[in-house]
N, C-alpha and C positions, 0 to 999 in steps of 0.2 A: 504493500500500500504506500502511495506517495505521502510524504510528510508536508502538509500544507502549512503555510505561514498564517499567523493570526490575522484576522480581519479587523481587529480593534486598532484605533489610532494610538500613537505613542502616548504614554502616560503624561497627563497634563495638557494634552492637545485635544482638539475636537473636530469631528466631521460635521459639516452642515449640509444636510439633505435639502432638496428643493423647497419643501414646505417651510423649514426653519430659515432657509436663506431668503425666502420671500418676506418673512416677518422682519428679518434684519434689514433688508433693503428698504422696506417701507419706513422703518424707524430712522435709519441713517439718512434716507432721502429728506425727511422733515428737517433733520439737523443741518444737512448741507444747505438746504434752502434758507434757513435762518442765517447761517454764517455768511452766505453770499449776499443776502439782503443788507447785512451790516458792512459789506465791502471787503470781506476777507477773501484772499486769493489762495487757491489750492496749490500745494507743492508736494513733492515726494523726494525721497532720498534712498540710498542703499541700505540694505539690511545689515551689512557688515561695516564696522567702523574700527579705527585703531582702538585697541583695548585701553590705552592710556587716557583716552577722552573720558571714559567713565570712571576710571580709577582716580583721576584727579578731581573730578567735579561732581560725581553723582552721590558720593557718600560711602561710608564703610560698608553698610549693609549690602548695597548693590554690588560694590566692587569685590568684596571678600566672600559673599555668600550666594549671590544670585546671578552672577555674570557667567554666561556661556562663552568660553574662550577657545581659540584654536591657534595653532602655529603653522604658518605656511611652510612650504618646502624651502623657501628662502629665509626662514627664520623670523618672519614678520608676525607679531602678535595681534590678532584680530578678535573681535567680539561680535556676537549677535546683539543687535541693539536691544537694550532693556527698556528704553524710553527714547523719545524723539527730540527732547529739548537740546541736548548737546549737539546733535546733528544739525538742527536748524540754526543754532548759534554759529556752527562752522560755515554753513552756507551764507548766512548773513554777513559774517566777517569776510568771507572770500569774495563777495559781490558788493561790498559796502559802497565802493566808489560809483557804482552804476545805479544804486537805489536812491529813491527820493523819500527820505525818512520824514515822519514815521510810516512804517509799513504794517499792514495787517495780513497775516498768513495763517492758513490752516491746513491740516493734513489728517490722514486716517491710516496710519501705518500699523502693521502687526509687529508686536514686540515680544521679547523672550526673556523670562526670568526663571531661575531655578527655584521654584517655590514648592512647598508641601501642598499638593492639590487639596482644596477644601472649598466650601461655599464662598464664592466671591473671589477665589484665587485659583488660577491655573498657570501653566508654564508658557503658554502662548496666548496672547490676547490682542485685540484690536483696540486702538485708542484714538479718539478724535482729539487733536491738539489745536488750540487756537492761541496765537501770540500777537502782541504788538511790540515792535522793536523801534527804538530811536526816540522815545519820549519819556521824560520824568514826570509829566503832568499827572495830577490826581484824576484828571478826566479819563485816563487809561483805566484806573481802578473802577471808576463809575461805569464805564462802558463794559468792562468785564462782568460786573454784577448784573447790569441790564441784559447782557447777552445770555448769561446763565439762566436768568428767569425766562427769557424768551425761548431758549432751547428746551427747558423743562416743560414750558407751556405747549410747545410744538408737539410733544409726545403725549400730551394729555394731562400732565401733572398740574395740580392746583397748589397754591401757595401754602396750604396747610399740610401738604404731604412731604415737604422738604424744607430745609433751613440752610442758609448760607452763613456759616460761622467764620468770623474773620479775626485776625490779629496782626500785629506788626512786630517783627523780631526785635526791632530797636526799642519799642515800647516794653516788650517782655524783658529785655536785658535791663532796662531801667527799673522795671518793677522788681526784678530779682535782686539787683544790687542796691537800689535806693530805698526800696520798701522792705524787702525780705532780708536785707543785710547779708547777701551771699557774696563771697569774694569773686571778682572777675575771673580768677584762675579756675574756678569751679563751673563757670557758665557752660562750656560745651557738654560736660557730664550732666548738668542739671537740665539743659535743653533736651537731652536724650531721655531723661527721666520724665519730663513734662510731656514729651511726645507719646509716651506709653501710659500716661497717668490714668486715662479712662479705661484702659484695658487690663489694669492690674488692681489688686486690693490695697487697702490702707496699710496692711502689714508689710506687703511687698514694697510699697512706697517708702516706708520708714526704714526697712532694711537696706534699700538702695541708697537712700540719703545717708545712712551711716557709712556705707561703703565709700561713698564720695568723700566723706569727711565732714558732713554737716552735723552740728550739735542737735540735740533734741529740741532746743529752743528755736534754732534756725529751721528745722523741719516743720515745727508747728507754725512758724511765721510763713514759710513757703506754702503750706497747705491753705492757710488763711488767705494769702495773697491770690492764689490760683482760683479760689472760690468766690472772689470778690465781685466778679462780673463787671459791668460798666462802671460801677462805683470806683473801681481801681484807677480809672483815668483821672479822677480828682486828686489822687495822691502823687501823680507823676509830675516831674519838673516841667514848667512851662516851655523851656527851651527844647526839651525832647519832643513834646507834643507839637511844637511849631514846625518841626522838620518832618512830621509824619503825614504822608498822603492819606493814611487811613483816618486820622483825626479829621482831615478835610472832608472825607467822604461822610463821616458821621455827623458833620455839621451841614451837610447838603441835603437836598431833597431825596438823594439816593439812600439815606440812612435807613429807610423803611425796608430796603431790599436785603439788609444784612443784620447779623447779630454779633456784637463784639464779644469775644470769648478768649480770655487769657490762656486757656489750655491749648489753643491751636498753635502749633509750631512747625509742623511738616518735617519729615525726616531727611529730605534731600538737602545736601550741603550747600547748594548754590543759591538758595533763597536768601535775600539780604534785608528785606523789610516786610512789605505786605505779604501775608500768607492767608489762605482761605481753604475751607473744605465744605462740600455740600453734603448734608446728612439727610438720611431718610428718617422721617419722624414716626413711622409705624413701629409699634412694639414688636411686630413680627420680623422686622428687618432693620433694627436701629443700628445703623452703621454709616461710616463715611462712604459716599458713592464716588466722589472724585474731588480733586482739589488742584491748587496751583499757587502762584505767588509771583513776586517781583524779584528779578535777579539783575543786579547792577553791573556785574563784571564777568558774566559767563563767557562772553566773546574774548576775554583777555587771554585765553589759551591760544588764540589764533591771530590776534591783532593788538597793537598798542592803542587803538582807538577805544574810547569808552562808549559802549553801545548798551544802553539800558533796555531791559525787556520785561514784559509781564505776560503771563499766560497760564493755561491749565490743560490738563489731560483728562478726558472723560473715557474711562474704560468700558468695553462692551459687556463684561461679565456682571459688574455691579449694576449697570444700567438696566440690563435685561432682568436681573433679580428684582430691581425696583418696580419695573413695569408689571412683572408677574405678581408681586406683593399687592399692588394697588389695582389689579384687574385692568391694566391699560395695554396689555400686549395685543397687537392687532392680529386678526385672523390671516392665515396665508391666502394669497390671491389664487384665483382659479388658474388652471393651465392656459386656457384660451377663453375668448369671448364667443367664438362661433366655430363650428366644424362644417366643412363642405364635403358632402358624401356623394360620390358617383355611384349610380346603381349598378353599372357594369364597368369592366376594365376599359372598354372602348371609350368611356366617358371620362377617363382620368385626365386627359389634356383639357377638355372644357372645364372640369372641376378646378384644375389648377389656375385657369384663367379667371374664374370667379373668385378664387382665394386671393389671387394677386390684386384684384380690384378692391377686395375688402381690406387687405393689408395696407394698400395705398390710402385707404380712408381712415387708417389708424386703428383698425380692429385686429386683435390678436386672433389669428386664424390658422387652423390646421386642416390637413387632409389626410385620409388614411394612407399609411405606408404599405399595408397589406390588406387588400379589400376582403371584407367578410360580409356575411349576411347583413341586410339593412338593420334588423333588430339589434344585432350585436354592436353595430356601429353607433346606433342611437344610445345604447347603454353606455358604451365607452365615452361618448361625448358628454353624457350626463355626469358620469364620474369625474370627467376632466373639468367640470364646472362651467361648461359652455351654457350660455343663455339661449342660444338658438342654433339650429342646424339648417343648412341649405342643401336640399336634395336635388341632384342633377339627374333627371330621367330622360329617356330617349325622346318621347313625344314632346315633353316640355321644352327640351333644348332645341328641337327642330322648329318649335313655334316661337323661340326667342325668349323663353322664360324659365324659371326654376320654382321649386316649392320651398318656402321658408316656414319652418316650424318652430314655435316657442316651446322650449323644454319645461317652462314653468306652467303653462296653461294647456299644453298639448294641442293648441289650436294651430292650424296651418293655413297658408294662403299662397296662391300662385302670383308671382311677382315678375315683372319685366326685368331683363338683365340690367338695364340702366338704373333701375330703382332699388336694386338689391342692397347696396351699401347704406342708403338712407333708411330702408326698412329695418335692417338688422341693427343699425345704430339706435333707432328708436326703442328697440327691445332691450339693448344693453344699457342705455342711459335714458330711461323714460322721463318725460318732462314733469 
């Protein structure tokens, strides 16, 4: 007996059969439409990058634990991209002289991370990235938050189903040093502790704080500071707040779009000020859906020019979980709108002529590849989701007409060839 290979996809990756692909394309199509209405231009880049790009800028967790690397025969160390931001920073830096800043770009790459597969995490995912490069203005933050709300609205979400939680790393640094009394030397470790604060218990917080070298009093003050919410802003120095784009957002009409939250820090190392995460508010799926932030010097790996950026990455796994949780997942589209069926093999060419006219009219149209009895073809068209069938018979064709049957009502009518597209369109999209 032959030894067959497994039909399962590689662990942590997924197959998308046509029905699921239909759902994904509908969802992504809504998101593309919103992005392009905001003026974002689509780009793409290679799935392989220099491993050093991520080792220098993406943070220790990605570089040391999640990066898929390979060495070429020439000794070059490459990596499968775990995220798109370093790649787009490379592209922006490489073409900076020909760009008219600020620029708005978006992409939808597949990314690879060595994760432990679980709900919300796989090893290969698709992620919509949206970024603005070349502006330090707080208007960039405001646009990001407006864009997020419109993207979520485009897939059916209402404002009670998600929350945009925001922070500023500079505000957090000030809160930790000026309010909680933590030494600047401890900030990187405390930032890491804050990043996992909501995922671990109070006992684990205290143990981690002790390992960092914080006293019990400092830990208590840290916990108090992180739970202060918007009131924490009143305790921060005026000069720190004056430099914060987030404070400007919170003083604008866009304040209603976000919620200031001292616990938001984001794990990626390249964020320098504003950071944000979008959370699902459902008790069944209370988790971060996606996030992003501002990076002031990511392009410095590639150029001496200072090119500021802000953006986010929306992963497909958590987005689809969100839609399922809230009953917003669309139904797969049917295979076709209409099927053209020749009664005999001799009428295959006329049937293809009718099908061509229907396709030119914008209708998704199929014809049988292997002709079977009419009853079986009607059943097949019904299963494919066709709204109508066009039956090409010998006497009808000789008289310059065909039979158009509604699969919903089972009613049929003889229609002149020139009127077939309009008749079928009325069945597919009734007034």
